[in-house]
C-alpha positions in Angstrom: 71.1 127.9 65.4 72.2 125.2 67.8 75.4 124.6 65.8 76.2 128.3 65.9 75.7 128.4 69.7 77.9 125.3 70.1 80.7 126.9 68.0 80.5 130.1 70.0 80.6 128.1 73.3 83.7 126.3 72.2 85.3 129.5 71.0 84.5 131.2 74.3 86.0 128.3 76.2 89.3 128.6 74.2 89.4 132.4 74.8 88.8 132.0 78.5 91.3 129.2 79.0 94.0 129.5 76.4 96.6 128.1 78.8 94.5 124.9 79.4 94.0 124.4 75.6 97.7 124.9 75.0 98.5 122.4 77.8 96.2 119.8 76.3 97.7 120.3 72.9 101.2 119.8 74.3 100.2 116.5 75.9 98.4 115.3 72.8 101.5 116.0 70.6 103.8 114.2 73.0 101.5 111.2 73.2 101.4 111.2 69.4 105.2 111.2 69.3 105.1 108.1 71.5 102.5 106.3 69.4 103.7 107.2 65.9 107.1 108.8 65.9 107.7 108.2 62.2 104.9 110.6 61.4 106.9 113.5 62.9 110.5 112.7 61.8 112.1 110.6 59.1 115.6 110.5 60.7 117.0 107.5 62.5 117.4 108.3 66.2 120.4 105.9 66.5 122.3 106.5 63.2 124.3 109.7 62.7 126.1 111.4 59.9 129.6 112.4 61.2 130.0 115.3 58.7 126.7 116.8 60.1 127.7 116.7 63.8 127.0 119.6 66.1 124.9 121.6 63.6 122.7 124.3 65.1 118.9 124.1 64.9 117.6 124.7 61.3 114.9 123.7 58.9 116.7 120.4 58.2 117.3 119.7 61.9 114.7 121.4 64.1 116.7 120.7 67.3 120.1 120.5 65.7 122.4 117.5 65.7 124.6 115.9 68.4 128.3 115.0 68.5 127.8 112.0 66.2 125.5 113.8 63.7 122.3 112.3 65.0 119.2 114.5 64.7 118.3 115.6 68.3 114.6 116.2 67.4 114.3 112.6 66.1 115.9 111.4 69.4 113.5 113.4 71.5 110.5 112.2 69.5 111.5 108.5 69.6 112.5 108.9 73.3 108.9 109.9 74.1 107.7 106.3 73.9 110.2 105.1 76.5 109.9 108.1 78.8 106.1 108.1 78.7 105.8 104.3 79.1 107.9 104.6 82.3 105.8 107.5 83.5 102.5 105.8 83.0 103.8 102.6 84.6 105.0 104.6 87.7 101.7 106.5 88.0 99.7 103.2 87.7 101.8 101.6 90.4 101.3 104.5 92.7 97.6 104.9 91.9 96.6 101.2 92.3 98.8 100.4 95.3 98.1 103.7 97.1 94.4 103.6 96.5 94.1 100.0 97.7 96.0 100.8 100.9 94.1 104.0 101.6 90.8 102.3 100.8 91.4 99.4 103.2 92.8 101.6 105.9 89.9 104.1 105.8 87.2 101.5 105.5 88.4 99.1 108.2 90.0 101.5 110.6 91.4 100.2 113.9 94.9 98.8 114.2 95.2 98.1 110.5 94.6 101.8 109.8 97.2 102.8 112.4 99.8 100.4 111.1 99.3 101.3 107.4 99.3 105.1 108.0 102.5 104.9 110.2 104.2 103.2 107.3 102.9 105.9 104.9 104.1 108.6 107.3 107.6 107.1 107.1 107.5 107.2 103.3 106.2 110.8 103.2 109.1 111.9 105.4 111.5 111.3 102.5 111.2 113.4 99.4 110.0 111.2 96.5 113.1 111.8 94.3 115.4 110.8 97.1 113.3 107.7 97.9 113.3 106.8 94.2 117.0 107.2 94.1 117.5 104.9 97.1 115.1 102.3 95.6 116.6 102.3 92.1 120.0 101.9 93.7 118.9 98.6 95.2 116.8 97.5 92.2 119.5 98.2 89.6 119.6 100.0 86.2 116.9 100.0 83.5 113.8 102.0 82.6 111.4 99.5 84.1 113.2 99.5 87.5 113.2 103.3 87.4 109.4 103.3 86.8 108.9 100.9 89.8 111.1 103.0 92.0 109.2 106.2 91.2 105.9 104.5 91.5 106.7 103.1 95.0 108.0 106.4 96.1 104.6 108.1 95.3 102.4 105.4 96.9 102.1 107.2 100.2 100.5 110.3 98.6 97.7 108.3 97.0 97.2 106.2 100.2 96.8 109.3 102.4 94.4 111.1 100.0 92.3 108.0 99.4 92.0 107.3 103.2 90.9 110.9 103.8 88.3 110.7 101.1 87.1 107.3 102.4 86.7 108.7 105.9 84.7 111.6 104.4 82.4 109.5 102.3 82.0 106.7 104.9 79.8 108.9 107.1 77.5 110.0 104.3 73.8 109.3 104.5 73.7 107.0 101.4 76.5 104.8 102.9 74.6 104.5 106.2 71.4 103.7 104.2 73.2 101.0 102.3 74.5 99.4 105.4 71.1 99.6 107.1 69.6 97.9 104.0 71.8 94.9 104.5 74.4 95.5 101.8 77.6 93.7 102.6 80.8 95.5 103.5 82.5 94.8 100.2 79.4 95.9 98.3 79.3 99.2 100.2 83.0 99.7 99.5 82.9 99.1 95.8 79.5 100.5 94.9 79.2 103.5 97.2 82.5 104.5 98.9 85.0 104.0 96.1 83.2 105.8 93.2 82.6 108.8 95.4 86.1 108.9 96.8 87.9 108.5 93.5 87.6 112.0 92.1 90.5 113.7 94.0 92.6 110.6 93.5 92.3 110.9 89.7 93.3 114.6 89.9 96.3 113.6 91.9 97.2 111.0 89.3 97.2 113.6 86.6 99.4 115.9 88.8 101.7 112.9 89.6 102.1 112.3 85.8 104.0 115.6 85.6 106.1 115.0 88.6 106.8 111.4 87.5 108.1 112.7 84.1 110.5 114.9 86.0 111.6 112.2 88.5 112.1 109.6 85.8 114.1 112.1 83.7 116.2 113.0 86.7 117.1 109.3 87.3 117.8 108.8 83.6 120.0 111.9 83.7 122.0 110.3 86.5 122.4 107.2 84.4 119.9 104.8 85.9 117.6 104.6 82.8 118.1 103.0 79.5 121.6 102.2 78.3 123.0 104.4 75.5 122.4 105.0 72.7 118.7 104.3 73.4 117.1 107.8 73.4 115.4 108.8 76.7 114.6 112.3 77.7 116.8 112.5 80.8 119.8 110.8 79.1 119.5 113.3 76.2 119.8 116.2 78.6 122.8 114.5 80.3 124.5 113.7 77.0 124.8 117.3 76.0 126.4 118.5 79.2 129.9 118.4 77.8 128.9 120.6 74.8 126.9 123.3 76.6 129.4 126.0 75.4 129.4 125.0 71.8 126.1 123.1 71.3 123.6 124.4 73.8 120.7 122.9 71.9 121.6 119.3 72.8 120.7 120.0 76.5 118.4 123.0 76.3 115.8 121.8 73.8 115.2 118.3 75.3 115.0 120.0 78.7 112.4 122.4 77.4 110.3 119.5 76.2 110.4 117.9 79.6 109.5 121.3 81.2 106.6 121.7 78.8 105.2 118.3 79.6 105.5 118.8 83.4 103.8 122.3 83.3 101.1 121.0 81.0 100.2 118.1 83.3 100.1 120.5 86.2 97.8 122.9 84.3 95.4 120.1 83.4 95.3 118.8 87.0 94.4 122.3 88.2 91.6 122.5 85.7 90.3 119.1 86.8 90.4 120.2 90.4 88.6 123.4 89.6 85.9 121.5 87.7 85.5 119.1 90.7 84.8 122.0 93.0 82.4 123.8 90.7 
């Protein structure tokens, strides 16, 4: 009986939130592409067959072929590892650096809080994609440098949110009780303030995952990412621009993959935010 109820509960969840289930499936598939691309395609992403160039999508080539006869789907699948590695690196940089800055500013207050938040205000005044572009121009070309630029450009959002949560939690009864009990400042910070302030920051990290995919793809599209012929999602979209009239799939299908990942990450972040408020 318990098993039947559990199955019904899962089925009810799927029926109530089909969009969320689909979003999770999209992210799982893309992560699987990154971890084991050979399970999804047998084509070499770098080697092409000239006589098969610019073939439309078909059973043999799901996303068609490019101007040198390379399978576009294989390039998208193999490009997932590089694109997602850069995205995760960018999110981790923004999450760790921003959380530390926000935690210190909110917990210590005073002049340190004022200085850190004024710096964050300056960063927030510039759109992340423009700030990323300015940073990567100084850092140079390469996927790692793109990831660093995107991560630094998003630090201010995490710092501001973490500071706000720390200020909210700092005045709670359990924090005051811990202080009155003689717990040191660092212990109060790590045992009481940080765990209770981290929830919204984790939700922001999931949301930033989607925007970071878009920003990294945009910088790769502009030529700041991996050097050709290495497959990367943004560079794949850029590579098909000259063939839009005759081979629309070279740009459209990789672009749809990027859009699906961004929208899926946004949907999951909204679900997490809703669960946090329930």
